[in-house]
Structures are given as C-alpha cells and as structure tokens.
Residue, then its C-alpha position, 0 to 999 in steps of 0.5 A: m366381810l362377815l359373809l366371807a369370814a363365815l364361808a372361810f370358817g366353814q371351809c376350814l371346818t370341812l378341811a379339818a373334818q377331812t384331815p386325819n389325826v395322828d392316831q388314824l394315820l398310824k393305824e392305817l399305816e400299820s394295816v399296809h401289807n409289806f413285801t420283803g422279797v420276790t423271786i421268779s423261777p428261771d423259766g418264768h412259770w412261778v413267782a414266789w414272795v415273802e409277805a409278813s414273814e410268810i411265803y406265797l407261790l403263784d403259778r403264772t401260767d394259770t390265769a385262775a390261780k391264786p397265791i398259795r401259802i408255803t410253810a414248813g410249819d402248821g400255818e399257825t405258829v409264827r416263824h420267820e420264813h424267807s429267802v426263796v431261791w429257785s433251782p436251775d430247772s425251776k422244779q423246786f426251790t429252797f427257803m429259810r426258816d428263821q436263820n438256821q433252817i433250810y427247806m426244799v419245796e417241790a413247786r408242783s406238789r408243794k411238798v416241803k422237806i427240811v434239808a438243814d437244821l443248823n446251830g448257828y446263822a446261815a444265809d445266801v443259799r445258792w444252787r450249783p449251776n447243774g442243780s446237783g447241790l447247794a452252797y450257803l454261808f454259815a457262822a457256827n454258833g454265831g449271831g449274824g445278821g449284820p450291823l443293822e441288828a441289835v448288838p449283844a450286851q457288851t460284858g466280859v472279855i470284849g472282842g475275844q471271839t470271832h464267828n467268821q461266816r464260812l462258805m459251805v457246800m451241801q450235796n446228798g444231805d451232807s455239808v462241808a466247809v470249803s473256805p478257810a476259817d480265818l476269813n469271813i465270806y460276805e458274798y459269793d458266786w458259783s462258777p458256771n462249771g460248778e467247780s469254783f467260786a468267786a468270793i468277797a472276803a476279809p478277816g473277821p469281825a464280820d460286821n466291821n471288815w466288809w469295807t476292807a474286803k477283797l476279791y478271791t477265787l476258791d477252787l472247790r477241789s483243792r480248797e485253794m483261796k486265791l486273792v485276785y483283787t485288792p481294791p483301793v481304800d476308798r472303793q468297796i466291792a460287792v456282788p461278784r458274778w462270773s461271766p457265762d463262759g467263766k473267763s471273767i468276774a464282774f462286780i460293783g465297786g464304789l464308795m459305799s457307806d453301808e454294807g448291802f446298800l449298794g451303788g457304784d460303777l461296774f468293774e470286771y476282773a479278767g485275769g490280767g487285772v480289773t477294768n472299770l466298765t462304766p467310767g464317768m457314768k452319771t448313775s449308780a449301779n445297784g445290782f446286775r447279772w450277765r445276759g451273755n459273755k459280753e453283755i450285762m444287764f444292770t439296775e441303777y439309781v438315776d435322777g432320784g428314781g430307778g433304771i434298767a440298762t444293758l452294757n456291752t462289755a466289749t464296746g462300753k456302750s449302754e442302752l437304757l431299757w426302762k426308767g421310772p421314779e421307783t428303784l428296782h434292784e435284784d441285789g443288796n439288803y432289800p431286793n425287790f426285783s427278779l429276772a427270769a433266764d430269758g433276760s426279760t420276764s421279771a417280777a417286782i415289788r412296786s410301790s409309789w406315793a400313788e399306789a401301795p406295794e403289790i407284786w407285779a410280773g411280766k415282760m420288763g416294763e410291761w408288768k401286770k399286777i398279780t396281787t391286790v392285798n393293798v387295794s383298800q389303802k387310802q392316800h393321805w397326801g397330795k402329789a409328789e414331784s421331782i425337783t432339781w436345783q443347782s448348788e455350787g455348780q452341781r445338779v441336785q435332785g429331791w422329792l417334794v410331797y404336797p399336803e393332802h387337800f392342797s390349796a394354792t391360796k394358803k401357806y403350809p409348814m414343811v418337814v425336811e427329811i435327810h436320808g441315811g448313808p450318806a451313800s444312799m438315795r431317797g426315791v418314791g414309795w408308799p409310806s412305811s412305819h420305818f421312819d418315813m415322814s411322808v405321812m406328815a403330808g396327811l397332817g397338812y405339811f409339805v415334805f421335802f426329801p433332798n438327795p444332796r452330795g454324797s448320795y447315789g444317782e448322779g455318778e461316783d464323783f457326786t457320791r464322793a463329793n462329801v469326803k472330808d467334808f461331812g456336814y458342809g457341802d451337803l448342808r449347803d445343798v439342802l439349804a439351796g433345795l429349800d430356796a428352790v422349793a420356796k419358788i414353786a410351793p407356798i411354804d411358810q418359811s417360819r414353820i420348817g422342821l428337820t429330821g433324819w435317821s442314821y446319817g440323816g440323824y447326824m445331819t439333823m444334829w449338825t444342821v441345828t448347830q449351823t443355822q436357825r432356819f428350822k423351827a423344830a428337829v428330830a434326830g434319829a440314831g444320830i452322831a454328835d461327836w465323830l471323835s468319841y463315835y470312832g471308839e464307840n461304834s462297831i463298824d469303824e472301818w467305814m470311816i477311813p474312806y470318808f475321813g482319810a485317816s483314823v481319828y488317832d492320826d487326824p483328829a482335826v478332820y473329825a472335830k470340824s464336822s462334829p455337832i458337839t464342837y458347835i453345840k452352843q449355837v443350838k436354839t432349835p427344839t430337838l427330840v432325840i431318839v435311838g435304840e438301846r443296842d445300836g452298834e452303828c450309831p451307839s446310844p451314847q452319841s444321843f445321850e451326849f447331844w441331849h445332855a448338852l441341849k438340856t444343859l444349855g436350856v434348849p427344849t429337848e427330849l431323849v427316848v431310848y428304845p430297849g433292845e432295839g438296834h439300828s433298824f427297829k424290829e418291834p412294830k410297836d416301837r416303829v409306830d411309837v417313833l413316828r407318833r413322837t416325831l409327828e407330835w413333836f413337830q405339831r407341838y413346836m411348829 
C-alpha cells in the first residue's frame, strides 16, 4: 500500500509539473497572432488579410512569394489599418486607416495613395461593378462603431443629436451623399448595372434601430428611395444582394438579437413580394452570394459547426458542398471567409482547438495553409468533442473540451460557459483573450459549451424557442446537457462552475437564482432586472421581438425572467464583471446584482473596467478579466 501511495504521489507531482499555471497560460494566450479579416481577389491571384491591425498581401501564383506588409504610414506608427476591398478587375484594392481614411493600392506595384480623409466615421467601401467608382457609408462628425463600442459619457441634453450613416458615392475623387439625411443606412449593395442600390435602412439613432430596419431600393440618378419590404416585428433582415440579372434582391431574415451576428433563412424580393427560399431549413444561414441568376451559395451554422451549400432558387433544392466543426462566413461582424469570382477558389481564417489560427487558400474544401505565424503555439487542453442530447423533445448540441493530461481514472471539475446573444452559436476555435473558458482545460478542468434553445444552427423554430421564455427552457436545456455529459465523462458533480458574457452573463445571474447545482459563478456584462434594463440600455428595440411588447405594456413578462425577482435564492459565490461604458448591458445591472448578493451575505465581488464598452478593447483588460475568472473558480472550486 505504501509503495502504491508513493507511486501515486509521484504521478501527481509529475502531472503538476506538466500543468501550466494561470500566468503561463495567459502569457501564451497573449502571444497568439490573431487575424481579423481575409480577402481573396476576384481572379484568385491575390490574398490579403489583417493581422494585429496590419495588412498583408500575398501573390498566390508565386510559390516562393512571402507576405508583404501594406501600409499607408512609415511602418512604425501604430494605426488601425483594415477592411481590404478588391476592385472587380483584381488590379487594385482599397483599405481603411482608422475609421476616417480610405486608401487605394495597386496590387503589383504596391503603390499606396489616399482617396478620402474624412471628418466622421466611414465604413463598408464597395466598388461600382464596372470599377469606375466607390460607394461607402459615412456618418459626418459621428462616432460610429455600433453597440459593441463604449458609449460616450451621458451628459448634457441626451438624445438631442442623431448622426445618421448615409450612402456616399465617390467618382474622380469627389464624394456626394445619395441617400436621404433622415435615414440610417446599415447595409447596401450596388445593382449589377451600377445605377441603383439595395439598402437596409431605418431612421436613427443607428445603434438602436437596426432591429426595425426595412428594405429599400435607391435610384442613383433620381435619388428616389423606394420602400420595397417591411419585415414583421420578429424578423430582422441583413445582407441585401442583387441577383446578377438585377431582377431580384436576396437577403437573410430571422430572429437576430445582435446587429452583425447573422443567422436565419434566405429570402428573395422579386418585385411582386418576398419569398422564403429555405422554409423549414434546420440550419442558420450566416452569409451568401449569388453564383448565377438562379443559384445562391451560402455559409451556415449547422450542428455546432459550419457548412457551405448551394441553393437553386427556382427549385428550392440545396446541396451541401462542405461541412466542418469550424464556422466560416463572408458576412457579418467578423468575416473569416472570402470567395473568388469563380465560385470555388477561396481564402479563410481557420482555427480549431487543435490548431491556432492561420490563413488558408485554394479550392473550396481543399484549402492549403499559406501562413505559419502560430506554429509555435502549444495546446494546453485535451480533445474536444461534439455531443448531442434530448431536452423536452428537442435535439440540443454542445462542445465538451477535455482537460490537458486527461486520465479516465480520476474525476475532474468542470466549467460551463453559455454564449451570448441569445441568437448565436458556440463553435470550435483556438482560445482567445475575449473571455474564452477553453483555457480552463489547461488548469485541469472539463469545459462545456452548450448551444441551448435560442441558438443558431438548428433552424428558425429552435432560434425562436425562447421567445417570452428567457431563462426557463434554455436553462433546462443546459441542465439536461450536464446530465448528458455526466454519462460520458468523469465529472466531479460537487465542483461545477458557470459563466458567460452578455446574454451568457444574464444566464449566469439567472441560473444561480434557480439552482444550487453550481459551486461558483462569474457573470460578465450580465442583466439582473429586465424592467430597469429596458430604460437603461441603448438598444431597447431588440427586446420587443423577444418579449412581445415594451416593458410599459407588459411588465410581467419582463419580471418573470429577471434574476432580481428571485435574488434571495442565491447561495453561489459570484464574481461580477462589466465595462464602465457598456451600452448593451449597462453597468448599473451589474451593480444591482452585486449589491443584492453583498446585502444577502453571498460571497461576491464587482469589477468595473474604466472606459470599456460591451466588447473590451484593451488587451490588458481582456487578460485581467480572464485572470480574475480563472482565479475565482480556483478559489471556490
């Protein structure tokens, strides 16, 4: 027995020596090179991408070529350069520096020239189809950036000034606004003949009214903006795209909780009305483009991962071209996929729990790696597997990440992370510093990422399944997932932690009022009281489709899903984290939850990060959030 005990003790010491500590994990995490955009030229010759706010260009036809840095500056001054857009002939491209300067680059000579230096916020540059000019969105004197950014200090007369984003057309160096001043243009597309636009628009303020935006056409000569489609209140629309023959406009429509995080069915406006092209589809389209007058190629969330498929708009038949555990999409807030004009050659930012992010390019599904900047990164977690379970007759999917140095002979603690949204989906990916609990697996934990009802990836009915039911059915899905995990993995049921950001932060606050199953919790940018939240946040329009009415018309539906309603049931030690200037989930919500727990004697701590919005920008703040989260779980689990 003594010999066995000595051997076991020795194995524990060896394992401890192999397991990194929090500081080591975070240091390695900070060293990962992250890509935020990739674009392939229409002819497939060139690939450009953004890495740490720097643009790189690679000639795919030269096997000996190396990526070349493209910059408008001296190469030393730190500026934010991004958003590469190729000309139709693949000879040149535009990019942006910060949010007010537009540059043009000749691909072969790499000559850079400035074409616009603006007083305001510019976005979404698009070439005229014949290459003779540019269009872009511009808010004069406006801050821009969307609801993820830090809101300005709220002083003086509130809401007195609206900076609408207008559609601008540039030709021969001169720019002119072509959309009316009283509408904010969120997205647009040139018609094939370059004489008109399709646009999604609503009156300002921009951050709040995306959820009520409508589809318009805009004639470039007459400047007539014609309303062609008003979606129902529970359907948001995005990504308007003209068919090659100019006879119809396709777009994504669905219940979407966040601007730029897209998912839904494909729709087509063809003059006589709007048709759902994918009714009953059990996936969620997140981006698309036309490959002919009757064929659309689209990317989708499916089964916890991603897919690429084609759709015949005449027959309704769909064909899956590629499917994998990672999600690829050309549209939305963080595009990681780009398709050339031939409809097959493409480039992608690919990442998994087994491989750090790199740029890949080639024929679809046959991509070859063209960067190697992260080859030295070390994996500090075990395998990751997709699991499915039944919850009240519905199929639910999630990801389970195993601890590093996993042994089937021992039991492990587990951390559950619920994603934001709620209309979103957690897929695979190398851990980042943006509040990703995958790193807990490097400290000896299982990590579970459920995709409960309300998520993308299982079709519109599943995405809509939490309407007027926040916290109830989705929590039952998560708890059923814990039971499913317990059947396949050696989890220590007395050491399970819970966390999430945004809607995941709300679900964390809600869950600890409903069950004692979790040993510790960390609520990031959460919501404690839907009633007070309605009047505090800067994007209240997103709530109407989910709650069915405003808080003033039906306060009961808001109260029944509010954690504060059941606050005296909380016993779980809970760390509360938020950005000082978060407009989506304002800091008073976190103060309210923390104050209640402190008053009730529940172990808690509140950390407010100065100047940060909903999406933290400062690397030191993102790392500090992770550090505090990891240490909180280690302390209480």
